[in-house]
N, C-alpha and C positions, 0 to 999 in steps of 0.2 A: 652407553658406549657409542662413539661416532661411527656412522656408516661410511663406507669407502666409495659408494656410487655417487655420481653427480646428478642422478635422476631420482625423483621421488619413488619410494617403494610402493607401487600401487596407488590407490586413491589417497587423497582427494584429487579429482580431475575436474576443474571448474569450467573449462571450455572457452575461456576468453581468448580472443585472437591477439596476436602480436600487435596489431594496430590499436586495439583497446588499451593494452599495456602502455604503448607509446603515447597514446592520447592523454592518459591520466598522469603519466610521469611528466610530460611537457606541461600540463595544466598545473600540477603541484609546483613545479619550478617557477612558473609564471606567478603563481600566488605568493610564493616565498619572496620573489623579487618585488612584489607589490606591497610587502609588509606583513604577510600572514605569519603568525607564530603558532606552533603546535601547542595544544591540540586544536585543530580546526576542521570544519566541514567545507568542502568545495562542491558546488552544484553547477550543472551545465544542462541546457535543454536539448542539446543535440541528440543524446540517446533516446529521449522521449519522442522526438520527432521521427527517429528511425522506427521505433516501435509503433507509433501511430500509422506510419506508412504501411507497415505490415497488416495492421488491423483494418485499415481503410480498404485494403485490397480484398478482404474477405467478402464473399457473397452470402449474406444472411437472408436473402429473399425479400427484404424490406430495407429501406434506408436505416442506417445505424447511427445512433447518437452516443458519443462517449462523454460521460460526465466525469469531471475531475473529482476524485475522492479526497476532499480537503483534509480529513482526519489523517490520511496516510502521509501527507507531506504539506503541512501548513506553512508554506514558504511563499511570501508575497511576490518576489520576483518571478517565481515559476507560475504562480497564479496569473500574474499580469501577462506573462508570455502566452499562457493557455488562452486567456481572453482575447489576445490579439489574433489567435487562430480561429476566432469566432466559435469557440466551444464553451459549454456551460459547466457549472460547478455544483457538486452535491455537498451538503453540510449536515452535521448531526448535533450541533450545539450552538449556543448563542455566540460564543467566541468565534467560531468558524463563520457564522452568518455575518458578523461585523467585519471579519477579515476579507471575505469575498466582496462585500460592498465597498470596502476601502480599496480593493484591487480593481474596482471599476465595473463589476458585473451588475447588469440590470436585474430587476426582480424576476423577469421572465426567464432569465438564464440561471436561476438558482433553484435547486430541488432540495426540500427540507425532509430529511429522513431521520431514522434513529428512534429509540424508545424515549418515553417520558418527556415528550416535547411540551406537554402542558405546563411544565415547571417554568419554562422560559419564553415560549412563543408568544403568549399574550402581550409581553412587554414590547415586542417588535412587530406585531401584526400590522398588516397593511393590505390594500386590495391587490388581488391577483397572485397571491403566493401559490406556489406549487407545494403541496404537502401530502406525504404518504402517511396515513394514520397507522399506528402500530398496535393499538389496543382499543377495546370498548371504553375503558376508563379515560383514555386520552381523547377519544371521540366525544364522549359526553362532556368533558371539560371544555373542549375547543369548538364544538358544533356552533354555538351562537356566533363566534368570531368568523368561522368559515362561511356561515350563511350571510352575515352582514358584509363581509369583505369579498364575497364571491371567490373563494379559493378554488384552485384547480386540484381536484381530489384524487388521491391514489390510496389503495389498501395494501398493506404489507401482510402477506400470507405465510403461515408456518406450514410448509409442506412436509410430507412424510420423509423427504430426503434430508431434512435439517436435523442435525444432531451435534451434541457437544463432543468435540474431538477427544477430550480427556475422559469423558464418560459416554461412550457411543450409544449406550442404552437410553440416554436421556435426550430430549429435544433441546434445541437452542431456546433462548428467551425471546426471540424476535417474532413479531407478527401475530396474526390471529388464526385460530382454528377455522375450518370451514363454517362451523355453526356460528361462531362469533362474527365472522366476516359477513355472513348472511344477515345477521341482525344489523350490522353496520350499514349494509346496503339499504335496508328498509328505512332506517332512521335518516339516512342522507336523502333518500328520495322524498320522505315526508317533509324534509326541510327545503326541497326544491333543488337538491344537488345530485349530480350524477357522477359515478366513478369513471374517471378517464384512464387510470393507470392501475395495473395489477403488478405487484412487486413481490419478490422473495429474495432472501439473503441466505445463501447456502452456508458460507463460512469462508475463511481465507485458505489459500493453497488448495484449491479444488483439484481433486486427484485426476479426474477424467471427465470427458464430455458427457458420458452417460448419466452422470449425476444431474445434469441439466434436463436430460430427457425425462427422467423420473419426476423431477420437480414440475416440469411443464405439463406432464400428464395430470398431476394433481390440480394445477391451476386451471387447465381446460375443463376438468370435471366440475370445479367450483363455478367457473364462468357459465357453464351450461345450466347448472342448478339455480344460480342466482339470476339467470337471464341477463347477463352482462355482455356488452359489446365494447370491450376496452379499445381505446385508441392507441395505447402504448403498453408494451411489455417491458418491464424493468427487471432485467436478469441479473440480480445481485449475487455477489460471491466473487472472491478474488482469484483470478488465475495465478498459478505459481510464477514466481520470479525466475527468470533464466539465470544460469550460472551460480546457483546456490544449492547447497547440499544439506541433507538431514545430518543429525549428529552421527548417524551410522554410515554416512558417506554416500547415500543414494541421492541422485539428482531429484530435486523436488518437482521438476516438470517432466519426469521420465514418462509418465503415463498420460500426459495431457497434450492434445493436438488442437490447435486453433482451427484447422480445416475440419476436423471431426466435430468440433463445436458448431461450426457454421452449418454443417450438414444436419445436425440435430435440430438447429433452429429452423432451417428451411423445411424440414419434414414436419415439424411441430406446428408451423404456421397454418397448416390446413385446418387446425382447430380454432384459429383466431382470424377469420376473414376480415374483421373490422379493424385490425391493427394497422396503423400507419407507419410506426417507427418501432424499432427494437432499441432499447436503452441498455448500456453497459456502464459499470462503475468500477473498472479494474484499476485499483490504486497501485498495489505492489507491482503488478506485471508491467505497468507503464512507467513507474518512477524509480524503481529500485536501482536501475543502472545509471541514473542521472546524477549520482553523488558518491563521494568517497569521504572517508575520515582519515586525516593525516595525524599521526602521533610520532613522538620521538622516543628513542631508547635512552633512559636515564641511568640505568644500572644493569649489571650482568652478574648473575650468580650461577653456580653449578653444584648440584648435590644429587646423590643417588642416581646418577645417570641421566638427569634431566637438566638441560640448560634453561635458565630462567631470565627473560628479558623484562625488566621493570620499565614501563612506559608512562608518559604523561597523560594518556587516555586509555580507556578500556571499556569493559562491559558495563560496570556499575554506572558510569557517568554517561556513556555515549552509544553503546551498542548492545542493548538488552537482548536483541534478537540472537546474539551469539550463544545464548543459553540453549537454543534449539536449532539454530542454523549455522552451517559453516560457510564462510565467505573467504574468497582469496585474499591473502595478505601479500602485498607486493612491495619489496624494498625499493625505495627511490633510486638508490645506487646499487647496481648489481654487485653482490658479494659472492666470493668463491669459498672453497673449503668443503669438506665432507658434510653431507647432510646429517644433522644431529637432532635427536628428539628435543624439542624446544617448546616452552610455554611462554606466551606473551601476556603480561599482566598490566592492569591499570595501576594508578597511584594510590588507590584507596586501601585502607587497612581491612580488607575483606578477602578471604580465600576465594570467594565467589567471583572476584573481579579478574576473570581469566578470558582474554579475548580469543586466543587460539591455542591449540596444543597439537603440534604436528612436526614433521621433519623440516628443518630450515637450515640454510647454509651456516656453517660455523663461523664464517667471516663477519656476520652481523655483530655490530659493536656499539658502544655508547656514542650517542650523537647521530646515529642513523635515523632517517625518517622512514616509517612504514606506512603503507597505504592500504586501508581496509576498504575493499571494493563493495559495490552494491549497497551503499549506505543512503540511498534516496527514498527509502520507505520505512516509516515507523521509527526512525532514529531520532529525529527532532521531537516528535510527540512524547517519546519515552526518555528524554534526557533527565538526569537528576543533578542535584547540587550536593551530593553526599561528600561533605568535607572540602569541596572544591567549587569553583565557579563554572559557569557554562563555557563551552568552547566557542571560538569565533566561527562566524559563518561568512563565506565568500561566494560570490556569484560570478560565473564566467559565461558570457554570451558573445558570440562572434569574435572570440579571441580576446575580449576586453574583460579585465578582472575588476570587480568592485566589491567593497566591503558591505555586508548586510548587518552584521552585529559584531562588535568587538569582543575579543576574549575577555572574560571577567578575571 
């Protein structure tokens, strides 16, 4: 049954400003004028620059270096923009390695992370690589190359703070236990190599800054035991994106404070007097707000009190994160009418293909363009071609719109 109020009944409240809404509506109109046809993604570096400004203002007690998490947003124009800011990139696969080199990054500005690198790294090995080893098996396979090419070495540690969010009683699969890492240090030293970097990867959507304190306590204990004096602390783990909600309607960044994180780091550095730089790899937090997905309404149905909008884009093809995250859905043209329980679906023949389910204006109709916000993280890597082709990709920088990839 249709609601009579013109305001949403309670959550979700995403917190985007009117200026953000106006920014993306204007950008989508510009893209349409330039020839963009739905479904398409549109990306702009301006929101990334704003987030970087906030992060650069934090006092971490040491210089901070922000690495671009390529897996989060493997978009060449954004990588090229990032390189022009004199910032480095982190990769976890051969495809990402080639992408950042094509985007103009020098070897010294690339950090190689992730598990099972021994499967692909020998084919691209060269002098001076920065490599964080993930396991003893990986180290054994790659040590001759590391020695020959004088790689700059880091170790990935599995701290007690790392657990599988689906099975909290289980650890993640990343990094080495303290005993394994101690063996790695001895083997590296026998090969004439010293560990420069200590790294851990908590998980994505880190709930609060105290997670980092507990992880850093474990790292400090290991460094003391192994008699390591690292030059760099690589604090992996994705801060939550702003303006996104859980399926239950809770803000995913409700318990996280950048200022509290900075305080934890400053206090923990007393354990690491040798550290010159603190490294961060915040993909989602940096890039989520840099993009949107535009889709069009193709059909409208109504049954059992639910209004159903069938669109040319959706979860299955373009927004897998909608399975566990709620993002704001913004009509390009403001529509009136009572708020009605509505579900927006993609075009695939799957009940799973549901982008949103919430109260939306009853005035929405066939032909309307809908804008799914915060699409700048993990949307491109998780695209599918299930019964359809890929969406178009458009890049907007300084108000100029350029195509990156045509719609299939």
